[in-house]
VEXDREN-2710 file (C-alpha; in Angstrom, 1 decimal):
% VEXDREN-2710
k/r/px/py/pz
1/MET/-85.8/2.4/-9.9
2/THR/-89.1/3.9/-8.7
3/THR/-91.6/5.3/-11.1
4/THR/-92.9/8.9/-10.7
5/LEU/-96.5/8.7/-11.6
6/MET/-97.7/11.4/-14.0
7/SER/-100.8/12.1/-16.1
8/GLY/-100.9/11.6/-19.8
9/SER/-100.9/15.3/-20.3
10/ASP/-97.7/15.6/-18.1
11/LEU/-96.1/12.9/-20.3
12/LEU/-96.8/14.7/-23.5
13/ARG/-95.5/18.0/-22.1
14/ALA/-92.3/16.4/-20.8
15/GLY/-90.4/17.0/-24.1
16/ALA/-91.0/18.6/-27.4
17/VAL/-90.2/15.5/-29.4
18/MET/-90.8/11.8/-28.5
19/PRO/-88.6/9.7/-30.7
20/VAL/-90.2/6.6/-32.2
21/ILE/-87.5/3.9/-31.7
22/VAL/-87.6/0.7/-33.6
23/ILE/-84.7/-1.4/-32.2
24/HIS/-83.6/-4.8/-33.5
25/ASP/-80.6/-5.3/-31.1
26/ALA/-81.4/-4.7/-27.4
27/GLY/-77.6/-4.5/-26.9
28/LEU/-77.7/-1.0/-28.4
29/ALA/-80.6/0.2/-26.2
30/VAL/-78.6/1.7/-23.3
31/ASP/-76.1/3.6/-25.5
32/LEU/-78.9/4.9/-27.7
33/ALA/-81.0/6.1/-24.8
34/THR/-78.0/7.6/-23.1
35/ALA/-77.2/9.6/-26.3
36/LEU/-80.8/10.9/-26.6
37/VAL/-80.9/11.9/-22.9
38/ALA/-77.6/13.6/-23.3
39/GLY/-79.1/15.8/-26.0
40/GLY/-82.1/16.7/-23.9
41/ILE/-84.6/14.1/-25.1
42/ARG/-85.8/11.9/-22.2
43/THR/-89.2/10.7/-23.2
44/LEU/-88.5/7.6/-25.4
45/GLU/-91.1/5.5/-27.2
46/VAL/-89.8/2.0/-28.0
47/THR/-92.2/0.4/-30.4
48/LEU/-93.3/-3.2/-29.9
49/ARG/-92.5/-4.1/-33.5
50/THR/-89.4/-6.2/-32.9
51/PRO/-88.5/-9.2/-30.6
52/ALA/-85.9/-7.0/-29.0
53/ALA/-88.3/-4.3/-27.9
54/LEU/-89.2/-5.5/-24.4
55/ASP/-85.6/-6.3/-23.5
56/ALA/-84.7/-2.8/-24.7
57/ILE/-87.3/-1.2/-22.5
58/ARG/-86.1/-3.2/-19.5
59/GLN/-82.5/-2.2/-20.0
60/ILE/-83.3/1.5/-20.6
61/ARG/-85.5/1.6/-17.5
62/ASP/-82.9/-0.1/-15.3
63/ARG/-79.7/1.5/-16.6
64/VAL/-80.4/5.0/-18.0
65/PRO/-81.1/7.6/-15.3
66/GLY/-83.4/10.4/-16.4
67/ALA/-85.0/8.4/-19.2
68/LEU/-88.8/8.0/-19.4
69/VAL/-89.1/4.9/-21.5
70/GLY/-92.4/3.6/-22.7
71/ALA/-93.9/1.1/-25.2
72/GLY/-95.3/2.2/-28.5
73/THR/-97.5/0.2/-30.9
74/ALA/-99.3/-1.4/-28.0
75/LEU/-102.2/-3.0/-29.9
76/SER/-103.9/-5.2/-27.3
77/PRO/-104.3/-5.6/-23.6
78/ALA/-101.7/-8.4/-23.7
79/ASP/-99.2/-6.0/-25.3
80/TRP/-99.8/-3.5/-22.5
81/GLN/-99.4/-6.1/-19.9
82/ARG/-96.1/-7.3/-21.4
83/ALA/-94.9/-3.8/-21.6
84/GLN/-95.6/-3.1/-18.0
85/ASP/-94.0/-6.3/-16.9
86/ALA/-90.8/-5.2/-18.8
87/GLY/-90.8/-1.9/-16.8
88/SER/-92.5/0.4/-19.3
89/MET/-93.3/3.8/-17.8
90/PHE/-96.1/4.6/-20.3
91/GLY/-97.8/3.1/-23.3
92/ILE/-98.9/4.5/-26.7
93/SER/-101.1/2.9/-29.3
94/PRO/-101.6/4.0/-33.0
95/GLY/-105.4/3.5/-32.5
96/LEU/-108.0/2.5/-30.0
97/THR/-110.3/-0.5/-29.5
98/PRO/-112.9/-1.2/-26.9
99/ALA/-110.7/-3.9/-25.3
100/LEU/-107.7/-1.6/-25.2
101/LEU/-109.6/1.3/-23.7
102/ALA/-111.1/-1.0/-21.1
103/ALA/-107.7/-2.5/-20.2
104/THR/-105.9/0.9/-19.9
105/ARG/-108.4/3.4/-18.6
106/ASN/-107.7/2.6/-14.9
107/SER/-104.0/1.9/-15.4
108/ARG/-101.6/3.5/-12.8
109/LEU/-99.3/4.4/-15.6
110/PRO/-100.2/6.9/-18.5
111/PHE/-101.5/5.4/-21.6
112/VAL/-102.0/7.4/-24.8
113/PRO/-104.5/5.9/-27.3
114/GLY/-104.3/6.9/-31.0
115/VAL/-107.1/8.6/-32.9
116/SER/-107.5/10.0/-36.4
117/THR/-111.1/11.4/-36.3
118/ALA/-113.3/13.6/-34.1
119/SER/-115.5/10.5/-33.3
120/GLU/-112.5/8.5/-32.1
121/ALA/-111.3/11.5/-30.1
122/MET/-114.8/11.7/-28.5
123/THR/-114.7/7.9/-27.8
124/ALA/-111.4/8.3/-26.0
125/LEU/-112.6/11.3/-24.0
126/GLU/-115.7/9.4/-23.0
127/ALA/-113.5/6.6/-21.7
128/GLY/-111.5/9.2/-19.6
129/PHE/-108.5/9.9/-21.8
130/THR/-107.5/13.5/-22.5
131/ALA/-104.0/12.8/-23.8
132/LEU/-104.1/11.3/-27.3
133/LYS/-101.9/10.4/-30.2
134/LEU/-102.9/11.8/-33.6
135/PHE/-101.9/9.2/-36.1
136/PRO/-101.0/9.2/-38.9
137/ALA/-101.0/13.0/-38.5
138/GLU/-100.0/14.3/-41.9
139/ALA/-102.2/11.7/-43.7
140/VAL/-105.4/12.6/-41.9
141/GLY/-105.2/16.3/-42.0
142/GLY/-102.4/17.3/-39.7
143/ARG/-102.4/20.8/-38.4
144/ALA/-105.7/21.7/-40.1
145/LEU/-107.4/18.8/-38.3
146/LEU/-105.9/19.7/-35.0
147/LYS/-107.0/23.3/-35.4
148/SER/-110.6/22.1/-36.2
149/LEU/-110.6/19.8/-33.2
150/TYR/-109.5/22.5/-30.8
151/GLY/-112.8/24.4/-31.0
152/PRO/-115.2/21.6/-29.8
153/LEU/-112.6/19.6/-27.8
154/PRO/-110.2/22.1/-26.2
155/GLN/-109.5/19.8/-23.2
156/LEU/-107.6/17.3/-25.4
157/LEU/-103.9/17.3/-25.8
158/PHE/-102.1/15.5/-28.7
159/CYS/-98.9/13.9/-29.6
160/SER/-98.8/14.2/-33.3
161/THR/-97.0/11.4/-35.1
162/GLY/-96.8/10.3/-38.7
163/GLY/-95.0/12.4/-41.3
164/ILE/-93.5/14.7/-38.7
165/ASN/-89.9/15.8/-39.3
166/LEU/-87.6/18.6/-38.4
167/ALA/-89.0/20.9/-41.1
168/ASN/-92.7/20.8/-39.9
169/ALA/-92.4/19.9/-36.2
170/THR/-92.3/23.6/-35.0
171/SER/-95.6/24.4/-36.8
172/TYR/-97.3/21.5/-34.9
173/LEU/-95.7/22.5/-31.5
174/ALA/-97.1/26.0/-32.0
175/LEU/-100.7/24.7/-31.8
176/PRO/-102.3/25.0/-28.3
177/ASN/-103.5/21.4/-28.3
178/VAL/-100.2/19.8/-29.2
179/GLY/-98.0/18.7/-26.3
180/CYS/-95.3/17.0/-28.4
181/VAL/-94.6/15.4/-31.7
182/GLY/-93.3/11.9/-32.4
183/GLY/-90.8/11.1/-35.1
184/SER/-88.2/8.6/-36.2
185/TRP/-85.7/11.2/-37.6
186/LEU/-83.8/11.3/-34.3
187/VAL/-82.7/7.7/-34.7
188/PRO/-81.7/7.3/-38.3
189/ASP/-80.8/3.8/-39.4
190/ALA/-77.4/4.8/-40.6
191/ALA/-76.4/6.4/-37.3
192/LEU/-77.7/3.5/-35.3
193/ALA/-75.9/0.9/-37.5
194/ALA/-72.7/2.9/-37.2
195/ARG/-73.2/3.4/-33.4
196/ASP/-72.7/7.1/-34.0
197/TRP/-73.9/8.2/-30.7
198/ASP/-72.5/11.7/-31.1
199/ALA/-74.7/12.2/-34.2
200/ILE/-77.8/11.1/-32.4
201/THR/-77.0/13.4/-29.4
202/ALA/-76.7/16.3/-31.9
203/LEU/-80.1/15.4/-33.4
204/ALA/-81.6/15.2/-30.0
205/ARG/-80.2/18.6/-29.0
206/GLU/-81.6/20.1/-32.1
207/ALA/-85.0/18.6/-31.4
208/SER/-85.1/19.6/-27.8
209/ALA/-84.7/23.2/-28.8
210/LEU/-87.8/23.1/-31.1
211/ARG/-90.3/24.2/-28.4
212/SER/-88.5/27.5/-28.0
213/ARG/-89.0/28.2/-31.6
214/ALA/-92.7/27.3/-31.7
END
């Protein structure tokens, strides 16, 4: 499969919700991704928190047409390299470090560093990043912080993650500097354990319609 290169901002605008996927069994990855794509959610963040993550990314990349699969919780240059080797189409981190910024700033694939303060946002901008992850969004000020950042830093676009759910997602998406929100509610543990793909498709369909309500 060939990769269509895109900017970080294009990535964040590709869908209203980017599900945060923690997967322990790579054997479920293809069915899960297929269910999400069927519901209109195609930008998928598989977190590097489990031993199955890289295999899951590889399988989704190779076997689920239409999916944009990337690696979340990329904490180091080594994480990002392993993710790319597995076929990741983008990367996301909950924060930023000088080493991570240096390793990703000239990447041919989009990388979205995480920030939680104005100073961190300025550090990322100085390194050439305009697409950022606000994390943990609700804990650090959420919509109020995003509104405050928009004045001095209108060129930044955020994926807000951390405490986002179906009830508050629309209010985030209504902000001019929010491209998408991230959340785990699209992949509930119970539905994944039961392999209830219809339930996950229904959640994805509901989430994909959020942008029209913002």
